Backbone bond lengths (Angstrom), bond angles and torsions (degrees), N, CA, C in turn:
res aa  C-N    CA-C-N  psi(-1)  N-CA   C-N-CA  omega(-1)  CA-C   N-CA-C  phi
1 M - - - 1.444 - - 1.526 108.66 -
2 N 1.290 117.19 126.19 1.457 123.28 174.37 1.518 108.48 -121.37
3 K 1.327 115.29 117.73 1.459 120.45 177.48 1.517 107.78 -132.01
4 P 1.306 117.35 128.97 1.464 118.12 175.57 1.524 109.85 -72.08
5 L 1.321 116.00 134.32 1.456 121.93 178.02 1.517 108.23 -121.22
6 K 1.311 115.91 140.76 1.458 120.51 -177.34 1.522 109.76 -98.58
7 L 1.328 116.00 134.08 1.454 121.76 174.99 1.518 108.53 -81.85
8 I 1.337 116.42 134.53 1.460 121.05 -178.76 1.526 109.58 -126.95
9 K 1.314 116.18 155.10 1.462 122.07 178.08 1.527 108.47 -83.00
10 I 1.344 115.37 129.53 1.462 121.76 175.98 1.527 105.84 -129.40
11 G 1.313 116.20 98.64 1.465 120.16 -175.45 1.515 109.32 62.93
12 N 1.336 117.20 -125.13 1.459 121.99 177.68 1.517 111.98 -94.35
13 S 1.330 116.80 7.07 1.458 121.85 -177.23 1.524 110.78 -113.22
14 T 1.316 115.18 179.24 1.452 121.82 175.92 1.519 107.96 -123.19
15 G 1.312 116.38 136.38 1.462 120.83 -178.45 1.514 111.05 -128.44
16 V 1.307 114.84 173.44 1.452 121.85 177.71 1.529 107.70 -136.53
17 I 1.314 116.90 141.92 1.454 121.56 178.49 1.521 108.07 -96.75
18 L 1.337 115.89 124.08 1.458 120.85 177.92 1.525 109.20 -94.77
19 P 1.320 117.83 131.05 1.464 120.92 179.89 1.536 111.86 -62.60
20 K 1.330 115.94 155.09 1.460 121.62 -178.81 1.520 112.64 -55.40
21 D 1.336 117.20 -40.95 1.466 119.00 -177.42 1.533 111.69 -66.61
22 V 1.328 116.77 -31.33 1.467 120.07 177.39 1.525 109.44 -70.22
23 L 1.325 116.96 -43.93 1.465 120.78 177.85 1.526 110.78 -60.68
24 A 1.319 116.58 -40.03 1.465 120.66 179.21 1.527 110.61 -65.15
25 R 1.330 117.29 -42.57 1.473 120.37 179.11 1.515 111.98 -65.52
26 M 1.328 116.86 -32.04 1.464 121.04 178.24 1.528 111.54 -82.55
27 N 1.331 116.49 -10.47 1.460 122.78 -178.08 1.527 110.94 60.17
28 V 1.332 115.80 46.55 1.460 121.89 177.74 1.516 108.98 -129.94
29 E 1.307 114.55 161.47 1.462 119.91 175.97 1.517 108.34 -142.81
30 Q 1.313 115.36 174.71 1.454 121.12 -176.90 1.532 110.13 -54.84
31 G 1.327 116.59 131.40 1.455 122.36 -179.70 1.521 113.49 99.16
32 D 1.345 118.04 -18.56 1.462 121.19 177.23 1.520 109.99 -73.72
33 E 1.324 116.01 159.16 1.458 121.04 175.87 1.524 109.14 -96.82
34 I 1.332 115.41 139.10 1.460 121.14 171.05 1.522 107.04 -126.84
35 Y 1.311 115.59 157.12 1.455 120.68 -176.08 1.512 111.24 -116.53
36 L 1.313 115.22 135.16 1.445 123.62 175.81 1.516 107.33 -98.88
37 S 1.321 117.00 126.70 1.460 119.94 178.78 1.521 109.76 -140.51
38 E 1.319 114.37 158.22 1.457 120.27 177.51 1.520 107.89 -104.19
39 T 1.326 116.42 130.07 1.454 120.95 -179.95 1.524 109.63 -82.00
40 S 1.320 116.22 169.78 1.460 120.78 -177.19 1.523 112.66 -62.76
41 D 1.334 117.25 -24.26 1.469 119.79 179.27 1.530 112.42 -94.07
42 G 1.347 116.71 12.34 1.464 120.86 174.58 1.515 115.21 88.27
43 R 1.325 117.89 1.35 1.467 120.16 178.22 1.528 109.84 -80.47
44 I 1.324 115.17 159.49 1.458 122.02 177.93 1.523 108.19 -102.48
45 S 1.328 115.20 137.15 1.460 121.10 -177.01 1.523 109.88 -127.17
46 L 1.330 117.02 139.17 1.459 122.94 172.79 1.518 107.49 -110.97
47 D 1.317 116.44 127.21 1.458 120.87 -179.12 1.516 109.59 -133.90
48 R 1.328 115.11 149.04 1.461 117.63 177.22 1.515 109.02 -74.87
49 Y 1.292 116.06 154.00 1.461 122.26 -177.82 1.523 109.78 -74.26
50 D 1.296 115.75 133.34 1.455 122.64 176.37 1.527 106.84 -126.91
51 A 1.335 117.19 101.22 1.464 121.98 -174.24 1.524 111.39 -59.25
52 D 1.320 117.68 -39.09 1.461 120.98 -179.19 1.528 110.69 -65.20
53 F 1.328 116.81 -45.02 1.459 120.73 178.75 1.523 110.88 -64.17
54 A 1.323 116.96 -42.25 1.465 120.97 179.49 1.525 110.66 -61.22
55 R 1.331 117.60 -41.30 1.458 121.42 178.64 1.522 110.63 -64.44
56 K 1.329 116.58 -42.58 1.462 120.47 179.04 1.531 111.17 -64.08
57 M 1.314 117.08 -39.83 1.465 120.45 178.97 1.530 110.93 -66.04
58 E 1.316 117.52 -39.67 1.466 120.31 176.99 1.529 110.60 -61.46
59 L 1.326 116.31 -43.36 1.467 120.37 178.27 1.526 111.13 -63.99
60 A 1.337 116.92 -42.24 1.470 120.79 179.43 1.523 110.72 -62.71
61 E 1.331 117.11 -43.50 1.460 120.63 179.08 1.531 111.02 -64.05
62 Q 1.330 117.03 -38.23 1.458 120.97 177.71 1.528 110.47 -63.82
63 I 1.320 116.88 -44.86 1.469 121.11 178.81 1.519 110.25 -62.39
64 M 1.334 117.29 -43.33 1.464 120.18 -179.77 1.525 111.63 -62.92
65 R 1.330 117.04 -36.65 1.469 120.02 178.00 1.525 111.06 -69.51
66 E 1.330 116.41 -45.93 1.464 120.72 -174.82 1.527 112.55 -73.02
67 D 1.319 117.77 -35.27 1.464 121.92 -173.62 1.524 112.46 -113.27
68 R 1.309 116.58 33.86 1.464 121.95 -176.48 1.533 112.34 -55.80
69 D 1.332 116.86 -44.86 1.468 120.63 -178.01 1.522 111.55 -65.60
70 I 1.319 116.77 -42.63 1.467 120.78 179.41 1.527 110.41 -63.50
71 L 1.322 116.52 -44.36 1.468 120.45 -179.99 1.520 111.67 -63.94
72 R 1.322 116.70 -35.68 1.467 120.83 178.47 1.532 110.20 -63.86
73 V 1.334 117.25 -42.31 1.470 121.63 178.91 1.530 109.97 -66.30
74 L 1.320 117.88 -42.53 1.460 121.93 -179.36 1.538 112.01 -65.79
75 A 1.311 116.45 -28.46 1.466 120.46 -178.16 1.516 112.95 -73.25
76 K 1.328 117.71 -14.58 1.476 120.86 -178.54 1.508 111.45 -74.88
């Protein structure tokens, strides 16, 4: 899907208006949080917030930091 979106001034910031059909496909509505991330190939991605996934990722990152040496040995 390619849709042109217009950047607008919101106070001292810049915003973008997402069409209703995009919000529906993302399963988000006004007031929800979405996350902007950069993919490995340099593209920008918008995703809805998933508290459970975010918690799991935090735990995974903590384990990777704490057990770096063990994980390195297991990867061989």
